[in-house]
C-alpha positions as CSV (number, residue, x, y, z in Angstrom):
1,M,44.7,-27.3,20.1
2,A,44.5,-23.5,20.3
3,A,40.8,-23.4,19.3
4,G,40.1,-26.1,21.8
5,A,42.0,-24.3,24.6
6,H,40.0,-21.1,23.9
7,I,36.7,-23.0,24.3
8,V,37.8,-24.1,27.8
9,E,39.4,-20.8,28.7
10,G,38.0,-17.3,29.1
11,G,35.2,-18.1,31.5
12,F,34.5,-16.6,35.0
13,A,37.6,-16.9,37.2
14,D,35.3,-17.1,40.2
15,P,32.0,-18.4,38.8
16,V,30.0,-18.1,42.0
17,F,30.9,-14.5,42.8
18,A,30.9,-13.3,39.2
19,S,27.5,-14.9,38.4
20,Q,26.0,-13.4,41.6
21,S,27.2,-9.9,40.6
22,V,25.9,-10.2,37.0
23,F,22.6,-11.6,38.2
24,R,22.1,-8.6,40.5
25,A,22.9,-6.2,37.7
26,V,20.4,-7.9,35.4
27,M,17.7,-8.1,38.0
28,D,18.2,-4.4,38.9
29,A,18.0,-3.5,35.2
30,M,14.8,-5.5,34.8
31,A,13.2,-4.1,38.0
32,R,14.1,-0.5,37.1
33,P,14.1,-0.2,33.3
34,G,16.3,2.6,31.8
35,P,19.3,3.0,34.1
36,V,22.5,1.4,32.8
37,Q,24.0,-1.3,35.0
38,A,27.8,-1.8,34.7
39,I,29.1,-5.3,34.1
40,D,32.6,-5.7,35.6
41,T,34.0,-9.1,34.7
42,D,37.2,-10.9,33.7
43,L,35.4,-12.9,30.9
44,R,37.2,-13.3,27.6
45,P,34.6,-14.6,25.1
46,P,35.4,-15.1,21.4
47,A,34.4,-12.3,19.1
48,P,31.9,-11.2,17.9
49,L,30.3,-12.2,21.3
50,N,30.8,-9.2,23.6
51,I,31.7,-9.3,27.2
52,A,28.4,-8.2,28.8
53,A,26.3,-10.5,26.6
54,A,28.6,-13.4,27.4
55,A,28.4,-12.6,31.1
56,V,24.6,-12.6,31.0
57,V,24.2,-15.8,29.2
58,L,26.8,-17.6,31.4
59,T,24.8,-16.4,34.4
60,L,21.3,-17.3,33.2
61,A,21.6,-20.3,30.8
62,D,22.1,-23.9,31.7
63,A,21.5,-27.4,30.3
64,D,17.7,-26.9,30.5
65,T,17.6,-23.5,28.6
66,P,18.0,-23.7,24.8
67,V,19.9,-20.8,23.3
68,W,19.4,-19.4,19.8
69,L,22.2,-17.5,18.1
70,G,21.8,-14.8,15.5
71,Q,23.5,-15.5,12.2
72,D,26.8,-13.7,13.0
73,L,27.2,-15.8,16.1
74,A,25.8,-19.1,14.7
75,R,28.3,-19.3,11.9
76,D,31.3,-18.9,14.3
77,D,32.4,-22.3,15.6
78,A,34.5,-20.7,18.4
79,V,31.5,-18.9,19.8
80,K,29.3,-22.0,19.6
81,G,31.9,-24.2,21.2
82,W,32.7,-21.7,24.0
83,L,29.0,-21.2,24.9
84,A,28.4,-25.0,24.9
85,F,31.3,-25.6,27.2
86,Q,30.8,-22.7,29.5
87,T,27.0,-23.0,29.9
88,G,26.0,-26.6,28.9
89,A,23.0,-25.1,27.1
90,P,21.8,-26.7,23.9
91,L,21.5,-24.6,20.7
92,A,18.0,-23.9,19.6
93,G,17.3,-24.4,15.8
94,L,14.6,-21.8,15.7
95,P,13.9,-18.6,17.6
96,S,10.6,-19.9,18.8
97,E,12.4,-22.8,20.6
98,A,14.7,-20.6,22.6
99,T,14.7,-19.7,26.2
100,F,17.5,-17.2,25.6
101,A,18.5,-15.7,22.3
102,I,21.7,-13.8,21.6
103,A,22.0,-11.5,18.6
104,A,25.1,-9.4,17.6
105,N,23.6,-7.8,14.4
106,A,20.4,-5.8,15.1
107,A,19.8,-5.4,11.3
108,A,19.6,-9.1,10.8
109,L,17.4,-9.9,13.8
110,P,14.2,-11.7,13.0
111,S,10.9,-10.1,14.0
112,L,10.3,-10.1,17.8
113,S,7.1,-12.1,17.1
114,S,9.2,-15.0,15.8
115,F,10.6,-15.8,19.3
116,A,8.8,-17.8,21.9
117,L,6.1,-15.6,23.3
118,G,4.8,-17.8,26.2
119,T,1.2,-18.7,26.7
120,Q,-1.6,-17.2,28.8
121,E,-1.2,-20.0,31.3
122,Y,2.6,-19.9,31.2
123,P,3.8,-16.5,30.1
124,D,7.3,-17.2,31.5
125,R,7.8,-19.7,28.7
126,S,9.0,-17.0,26.5
127,T,12.4,-15.9,25.1
128,T,14.6,-13.4,26.7
129,L,16.6,-11.7,24.0
130,I,20.1,-10.6,24.7
131,L,20.8,-8.0,22.0
132,Q,24.3,-6.7,21.6
133,V,24.6,-2.9,21.0
134,E,27.5,-0.6,20.5
135,T,26.3,1.9,23.1
136,L,23.5,2.5,25.6
137,T,24.0,6.2,25.8
138,E,24.8,7.6,22.3
139,G,22.0,6.3,20.1
140,E,18.5,7.7,19.6
141,A,16.9,8.2,23.0
142,L,14.0,6.0,23.9
143,T,11.5,7.3,26.5
144,L,10.4,4.5,28.8
145,R,7.4,4.4,31.1
146,G,5.7,1.7,33.1
147,P,6.2,-0.5,36.2
148,G,9.4,0.2,38.0
149,I,9.7,3.7,36.5
150,K,8.8,6.9,38.4
151,G,7.6,9.2,35.6
152,S,9.9,8.3,32.8
153,E,13.4,7.1,32.1
154,T,15.5,7.2,28.9
155,V,18.0,4.8,27.3
156,A,19.8,5.5,24.1
157,P,21.0,2.2,22.5
158,R,22.6,1.9,19.1
159,P,22.0,0.1,16.8
160,M,18.5,-1.2,17.1
161,P,16.3,-3.4,14.9
162,G,14.3,-1.8,12.1
163,H,10.7,-0.7,13.0
164,F,11.5,-1.4,16.6
165,D,8.9,1.0,18.0
166,M,6.1,-0.8,16.1
167,Q,7.4,-4.2,17.0
168,W,7.6,-3.2,20.7
169,R,4.0,-1.9,20.7
170,E,2.9,-5.3,19.3
171,N,4.9,-7.0,22.0
172,N,3.2,-4.8,24.7
173,A,-0.2,-5.8,23.4
174,L,0.5,-9.5,24.1
175,Y,0.9,-9.0,27.8
176,P,1.2,-11.1,30.0
177,R,2.8,-12.9,27.0
178,G,5.8,-11.4,25.1
179,I,9.5,-11.3,25.2
180,D,11.9,-9.4,27.4
181,I,15.1,-7.7,26.1
182,I,18.5,-7.3,27.7
183,L,20.5,-4.7,25.8
184,A,24.2,-5.6,26.1
185,A,26.8,-2.9,25.4
186,P,30.4,-4.2,25.8
187,D,30.6,-3.4,29.5
188,A,27.0,-2.7,30.6
189,V,23.4,-3.7,30.3
190,A,19.9,-2.1,30.3
191,C,16.6,-3.9,30.1
192,L,13.3,-3.6,28.4
193,P,10.9,-5.9,30.2
194,R,7.7,-6.6,28.3
195,T,5.8,-4.3,30.6
196,V,7.7,-1.2,29.6
197,R,6.2,1.3,27.1
198,I,8.3,3.3,24.7
199,G,7.3,6.8,23.6
200,E,6.2,10.1,25.0
201,G,2.5,9.2,25.7
202,E,1.0,7.6,28.8
203,S,-1.0,5.0,26.9
């Protein structure tokens, strides 16, 4: 009974207001990559799903958007049950089948190229990866350039996947295809849309 109650409980107390607030934060972070956007919510998701990642997926996912879970989340029945009840989204068996993906362990994340990358005709049919991180300000600084950025911005997430710079350059090269990433610290998000470049150069 307790497990079942937890699946039902812990969602947005005011779903309309809360989802609008989270949606604005995510859209601002996508439009202006780099600056951290606070997520202020009363959500109580089951661990190891963090609050900001949970808020984003509850805001964006629905019955028509398959969600893939990284291994730490996929083996937790409470997480799977809570997400299914709160969003109605089906679970994707493979990263390439996912509209949204949530990962809590950067070290175990599959390569970015394993997710849905869209097509030239429908580049929006790609995966948005929600990657949980411990911090957005205390990791190794990433210099960001590109659309929505005047000059450059920095974000300092930790931890990040191995060989991330190389993987992100490969993702850039696919444009207009490619994935977008929402970095989710416990109480804030920052975004890496596929158009943003990482590094000191202007190329």
